[in-house]
C-alpha positions in Angstrom: 106.9 98.7 131.4 106.4 98.6 127.6 105.4 101.5 125.4 104.3 100.9 121.8 105.1 103.3 119.0 101.4 103.1 117.8 98.1 102.6 119.6 96.4 99.8 117.6 93.8 99.1 120.3 90.1 99.7 119.6 87.8 100.8 122.4 84.9 98.5 123.4 82.6 101.4 122.3 83.9 101.5 118.8 84.0 97.6 118.6 80.3 97.4 119.5 79.3 100.1 117.0 81.4 98.3 114.3 79.8 94.9 115.0 76.3 96.5 114.6 77.5 98.0 111.3 78.8 94.6 110.1 75.5 92.9 111.0 73.7 95.5 109.0 76.0 94.9 106.0 75.5 91.1 106.3 71.8 91.5 106.2 71.9 93.8 103.2 74.9 92.2 101.4 76.2 95.7 100.8 79.9 95.2 100.2 81.2 97.3 97.3 80.5 100.9 96.4 77.6 101.0 98.8 75.9 103.2 101.4 78.8 103.1 103.9 81.3 104.3 101.2 79.1 107.1 100.0 78.6 108.2 103.6 82.3 108.1 104.3 83.2 110.0 101.1 80.8 112.8 102.0 82.1 112.9 105.6 85.8 113.0 104.8 85.3 115.6 102.0 83.5 117.8 104.6 86.2 117.2 107.2 89.1 118.0 105.0 87.4 120.9 103.3 87.3 119.6 99.8 84.3 119.4 97.4 84.9 115.7 96.6 86.4 112.6 98.0 86.9 109.2 96.4 87.5 106.1 98.5 90.2 103.7 97.1 92.0 100.6 98.1 95.2 102.2 99.6 97.3 105.3 99.9 99.5 104.0 97.2 96.6 103.6 94.8 95.5 107.2 95.8 98.8 108.5 94.5 98.9 106.4 91.3 95.3 107.2 90.4 96.0 110.9 90.9 98.9 110.8 88.5 96.7 109.0 86.0 94.0 111.5 86.4 96.5 114.2 85.4 97.5 112.2 82.3 101.1 112.0 83.5 103.0 109.8 81.0 106.4 108.5 80.0 108.9 111.3 79.5 107.2 113.5 82.1 108.9 114.4 85.4 107.4 114.4 88.8 109.3 115.9 91.8 109.2 114.0 95.0 111.2 114.3 98.3 114.0 111.8 98.5 113.1 111.0 102.1 109.8 109.2 102.2 108.1 105.8 102.0 108.8 104.0 98.8 105.3 104.4 97.3 105.9 108.1 96.8 108.4 107.4 94.0 107.1 103.9 93.2 103.9 105.2 91.7 105.8 107.6 89.4 108.0 104.7 88.2 105.1 102.4 87.6 103.4 104.8 85.2 106.7 105.3 83.3 107.4 108.9 84.3 110.6 110.0 85.9 110.8 110.9 89.6 113.1 113.8 90.4 114.4 113.7 93.9 114.3 116.8 96.1 116.3 117.3 99.3 114.5 118.0 102.6 114.6 120.7 105.2 116.4 120.0 108.5 113.7 121.8 110.3 110.8 119.4 109.7 112.1 116.7 107.2 109.8 117.8 104.5 110.6 118.9 100.9 113.0 121.8 100.8 111.2 124.5 98.9 114.5 126.3 98.0 116.1 123.2 96.6 112.8 122.5 94.7 113.3 125.6 92.5 116.4 124.2 90.9 114.6 121.0 89.8 111.8 122.6 87.8 111.9 122.6 84.0 109.7 122.1 81.0 109.3 118.4 81.7 108.0 118.9 85.2 104.3 118.0 85.3 103.6 117.5 89.0 105.1 117.8 92.5 104.3 115.4 95.4 105.0 117.2 98.7 104.9 114.6 101.6 103.6 115.9 104.9 106.0 113.6 106.8 105.0 112.4 110.3 102.1 114.9 110.2 104.3 118.0 109.7 102.8 120.3 107.0 105.1 121.1 104.0 105.7 124.7 103.1 102.8 124.9 100.7 103.0 128.7 100.2 106.6 128.5 98.9 105.8 125.4 96.8 102.8 127.2 95.3 104.9 130.3 94.6 107.5 128.2 92.9 105.0 126.9 90.3 103.1 130.1 89.8 102.1 130.6 86.2 103.4 127.1 85.3 101.3 124.1 84.3 102.4 122.0 87.2 100.0 120.2 89.6 100.5 119.5 93.3 99.5 116.1 94.7 99.6 116.2 98.5 100.8 113.0 100.1 98.8 113.1 103.3 99.3 109.5 104.3 100.9 110.4 107.7 99.2 113.7 108.3 95.4 113.2 108.6 94.1 116.1 110.6 97.1 118.4 110.3 96.6 121.9 108.9 98.5 124.6 107.0 97.4 128.1 107.8 93.9 127.0 109.0 93.4 124.7 105.9 93.3 121.0 106.3 96.1 119.2 104.5 94.6 117.5 101.4 92.6 120.6 100.5 95.4 122.7 99.1 96.8 120.8 96.1 95.0 119.5 93.0 94.6 116.2 95.0 95.1 115.1 98.6 96.1 111.4 98.9 95.3 109.6 102.2 96.2 106.2 103.7 94.0 104.5 106.3 96.6 101.8 107.1 96.0 100.8 110.7 99.0 102.8 112.1 97.7 106.1 110.6 95.9 108.8 112.6 92.6 107.5 111.0 93.2 103.8 110.7 91.0 101.1 109.2 91.0 97.4 110.0 93.2 96.8 106.9 94.3 98.7 103.8 92.3 101.7 102.7 92.8 105.1 101.1 91.1 108.2 99.7 91.6 111.1 97.3 90.2 114.5 97.8 89.9 117.2 95.1 88.0 120.4 94.3 87.8 119.6 90.6 84.6 118.1 89.3 86.2 116.8 86.1 89.1 115.2 88.0 86.6 113.7 90.5 84.6 112.1 87.7 87.8 110.6 86.1 88.8 109.2 89.5 85.5 107.5 89.8 86.1 105.7 86.5 89.8 105.0 87.3 89.1 103.2 90.6 86.5 100.9 89.0 88.1 99.5 85.8 87.2 102.6 83.8 83.6 101.4 83.8 80.9 103.9 82.9 78.1 101.3 83.3 78.0 97.5 83.4 80.3 96.1 80.7 80.9 99.5 79.2 84.4 101.0 79.6 85.7 104.5 78.8 89.3 104.0 79.8 91.7 101.4 81.3 91.4 101.7 85.0 92.1 99.8 88.2 90.3 97.6 90.7 90.7 100.0 93.6 87.5 100.4 95.6 87.4 101.0 99.3 85.1 98.3 100.5 82.1 98.7 102.8 83.6 97.1 105.8 86.6 99.5 105.9 84.3 102.4 105.1 82.2 101.4 108.1 85.0 101.4 110.6 86.3 104.7 109.2 82.9 106.3 109.5 82.8 105.4 113.2 86.4 106.4 113.9 86.0 109.8 112.1 83.4 110.7 114.8 86.2 110.4 117.4 89.1 112.0 115.5 88.9 115.5 116.8 89.2 114.3 120.4 92.3 112.1 119.4 93.9 115.1 117.6 93.5 117.3 120.6 95.1 114.6 122.8 98.0 114.2 120.5 98.8 117.9 120.5 98.6 117.9 124.3 101.1 115.1 124.4 103.5 116.8 122.0 103.5 119.9 124.1 104.4 117.9 127.2 107.4 116.4 125.3 108.4 119.9 124.2 108.4 121.3 127.7 110.5 118.5 129.0 113.0 118.4 126.1 113.2 122.0 124.9 116.3 123.0 126.9 118.5 120.0 125.8 121.0 121.3 123.3 121.6 117.8 121.9 118.0 117.3 120.9 116.2 119.0 118.0 112.4 119.1 117.9 111.5 118.3 114.3 107.8 118.2 114.9 105.2 121.0 114.8 103.7 120.8 118.3 100.4 122.4 117.1 99.7 119.4 114.7 98.4 115.9 115.6 101.6 114.2 114.5 101.5 110.5 113.6 104.9 110.1 115.4 107.2 112.7 117.0 110.5 113.1 115.0 113.6 114.2 116.9 117.1 115.0 115.6 120.3 114.5 117.6 123.5 116.4 117.5 125.7 113.4 116.7 125.6 109.7 116.1 127.2 108.8 119.4 124.3 110.3 121.3 121.6 108.8 119.1 123.1 105.4 119.3 123.1 105.6 123.1 119.4 106.8 123.0 118.4 103.8 120.8 120.1 101.4 123.2 118.4 102.9 126.2 114.9 102.9 124.6 115.4 99.3 123.6 116.5 98.3 127.1 113.4 99.9 128.6 111.0 98.3 126.1 110.1 101.6 124.4 109.4 101.3 120.7 110.8 104.0 118.4 111.0 104.5 114.7 114.0 104.8 112.4 113.3 106.2 108.9 114.5 105.7 106.2 117.8 103.7 105.8 117.9 104.6 102.1 116.8 107.7 100.4 114.4 107.1 97.5 117.1 108.3 95.1 119.6 105.6 96.3 117.9 102.6 94.7 119.5 101.2 91.5 116.3 101.8 89.5 115.7 105.4 90.6 117.6 107.0 87.7 119.0 109.6 90.0 122.0 111.7 88.8 124.5 110.9 91.5 126.2 114.3 91.0 123.1 115.9 92.6 123.8 115.6 96.3 121.0 115.5 98.9 123.0 116.3 102.1 120.0 116.8 104.4 118.7 113.3 103.7 122.1 111.9 104.5 121.9 113.7 107.8 118.4 112.6 108.6 119.2 108.9 108.0 121.8 109.0 110.7 120.6 111.6 113.2 116.8 111.1 113.6 114.3 108.8 115.3 110.6 109.0 116.1 108.9 108.6 119.4 105.4 107.5 120.3 102.8 110.3 120.6 99.5 108.3 120.5 96.5 109.2 122.6 97.0 106.4 125.1 100.2 107.9 126.5 100.1 109.3 130.0 102.3 112.0 131.5 104.3 109.5 133.5 105.2 107.7 130.2 106.3 110.9 128.5 108.3 111.9 131.6 110.0 108.5 131.7 110.9 108.6 127.9 112.1 112.2 128.2 114.3 111.5 131.2 116.0 108.6 129.3 116.8 111.0 126.4 118.1 113.7 128.7 120.3 111.2 130.5 122.5 110.4 127.5 
């Protein structure tokens, strides 16, 4: 028996539809900024509940272009959670601004809205809440914290496609929503891909320029931009997969509820995932390192893949410019006490029961 952390299989039905799309693209030579991309941008904007969407090359580019669209510059500060994938702070460093690292909540591993308050000052220009593993950040508290301040919110929705916050899709709440379509994500392409959603027409127009070298028309440039266009092949597979996404989301939520019923009475295990969201993975916390180490060994022995994130907080790298006097204790806890489990749509009840019994036996 072997259980993968992600389901990277593609159904024969989707494969056949995709092959027909590729044949059409071959006949038309429609590779860049074409019909498939326009269709996808319209579909994803409608799905997320935003007015506009811009397809870009990756989730990382989505974050960087959003910062550029806001004119974030050297000397500005951007608040990010210290517990996230490197790109969340990398993009801030790349444009010369300063990332300010926020501690996380031990309830869901997302940005701690109370800790956030202490970080805001006159240099703060943006906040990037990361909806980690599909858990929605506390957007109401974050929005209240910046009330009457000229601070923008860029949602990092890379791991949270399809999740909602108070009936609104993540990615429709901040100034921008930044998505990754890396193959392991809820909506995965056959390679890299990303998108940015926004409700601002002026921001949308600037993003269109930024993703295509700042080009207004052929050989005429309004600003220095990027080569960051979501190509037609990736847009084609995403268009097909988007038609199936609601079914997959429902299945993921069903699986999470099975896990919860099996594990809820174990005092050594803390459920860190919102069981009403289609999580990318299921995060769990354990009461001590002895138990989690036993769990890891058992899962390995039984060929069950699990995730361990992140061995270093973003603030711990030598180039992060973090004031070491500012402690982030919940991140220290998360590094040692958490793992993630598979929750993809291919799991059966017997798989979930087997995994859960292993956890309970420690």
